[in-house]
N, C-alpha and C positions, 0 to 999 in steps of 0.2 A: 185417635179418636172414635169411639163407639159409633154404630150403627146408629141409636137412641139419641146420646149427647150428638152425633150430627142435626137429626130429622132435629131434636129440640133447638137448637142453635140456625136454624134454615125458614121453625117455624116465627121463629124470636126478632126471626127481621125482615117476615113481612110489610109491616107497616113503613120502614124504610125505605124496605124495596117499592113497595108503591108509589107513595112519595118522587120517589125516582124515578120512574116508569110513568109515572105522573108529568115530571121534567122533562121529558124524552118525547116524551105522546101528543103533549099535549090533549090527552081524548083519556073520558077517562075509562068506558069502552075499551079503549087500543089497547092504555094500561093497566086495564085487571088482564088484558087476553096477555100481554107481554108478561109479566107477577107469573102468570098461568105456564108460559113458557121457559122463564127463566126454572119456576120452582123444579119441572122435571127434568130440564137439561140437567140440572145442579142436584141429583138425584140419579138422576140414570148415570151421570160422569162422577159419582165418589169417590170412584176408585182414583180420581184423577188429580183428589184434594189431596198436597204432600200438609200435613203436620206441623204446629208451630211456624202457620203463616196464618196472613190475615184474611180470616174464614169473609168477613163481612167483604172484604177488597176482590176476591175472591171471587163473590157471588155478583156481585157488580161491575166485576168486569163482563161476567158470562150475559148480563144481564144488557149490558151495553153492544155487546160484540153481537146477540141477537137483533138489538131495535136496527143495529147498521147492517147485517146481513139482509131481514125481512126488508131496510128502506131502498136496498140494493137494489129487488128482489124486484119491488111495484116499479122502479125506476126503467128496470131491466123490460119491465114485463108494456108497460105505456109505452115504449117507443116503438116506432109504425117506420114500418119500413116499407118501402116503394118499390115492387119490383119491376118498376116502366121504370127505374131509374138505372143511368149507366153510374154503374157503383164505383168506377173507377177514373172521372171525373166529379166529383160532388166532394166539396170544402169539406173537410176533415171535424167535425164539430170534437171538441175535449172540454169535458165539464171540471180542469181542475184552474180554468183559469188562463192560461195558455194558449195560446189561436196556431200552435203549428203540428204536425207528429212531431215534431224535435222536442217543444214545449210536452205535450203531454212523456214521453218516452223521459225527459225532463222530469216531471211528476211522480214517474212511477220510481225514476232510482230513488227519490227523496221518502215515498213511500216506504220502499227496501229501505232506508236506512233505521225511518223511526220504528219498524218491525223486527230491525237488528238491536237494538235498544231491549235490559232486562226489562221486566215483566214491573220489577219493581219499579225501572225510571218510569218507562214506557207508558200505565197509568196513571200519575198523578198528570204528566204532560202534555197527554192524548187530553183527559181532563181541562186544564188548562187552556190551553188552542181550543178547547170547544167552547169556551167561555168561562167557566164555572171559574171562583175565587180560589185564595187557598185558604180558607176558611174553611169554605167548602166542600176542598178537598178531604181536606182534614177530617172533616166527619161521615163523609161517603169511606175511606180507607181505614179510621180510625186511626190516622197515628197524629202524630204531633204536625200542626202547623210546618213547624222550622224544618224539622221533615220534610216538609211534601216541598217547599222551598229550596232546598238543597238536591230533592231529585230532581225539581224542573232543572235546578241552574248546571247541574251536572249534565242531561240530557242537554240541555245548549249544546251544550261547550261542544262537546262527544259529536252532537250534526251540525255543529257548525268544523269541525275538523276533517270529520267525513265529509263534507261536501261545501268545502273548499274553494272548487271550482267554478260554487253558485253565484257567490257573491262579489263586490269586486270589495278591498280596502281603500 
């Protein structure tokens, strides 16, 4: 794909990207910032795009990753650390829903398993877990709904197989 074709496709996606950014941020100004950050990142990383792959899905994934990274950065910066506290005797807080250090380790293993999925499966699975419906994922990624369902099903099976120690039959 030539530079002009790449830029033309990116400009053509701006309305869709803004809508997606608005669903992520729920704020018009933040959505505009996210759209701008995504556009710049995509243009800077043009060489990483592989022809014959879903351009729209790739750009949406870049946007989602920027949003997640920005969110994590804000959470980290808003975390207060009291220097007068004995850090060795403080209760461990884990945002994963697990209340123990072991739970945090388990969550890290689960996240690693998800990251180990191929992009074809990871993206629809992540969108599905985030609350998107099959038809919405199909629209975002530009692939048929049957393909979305199949990829999510295969992703679930692979994760269940890899994480079989985390659940009981």
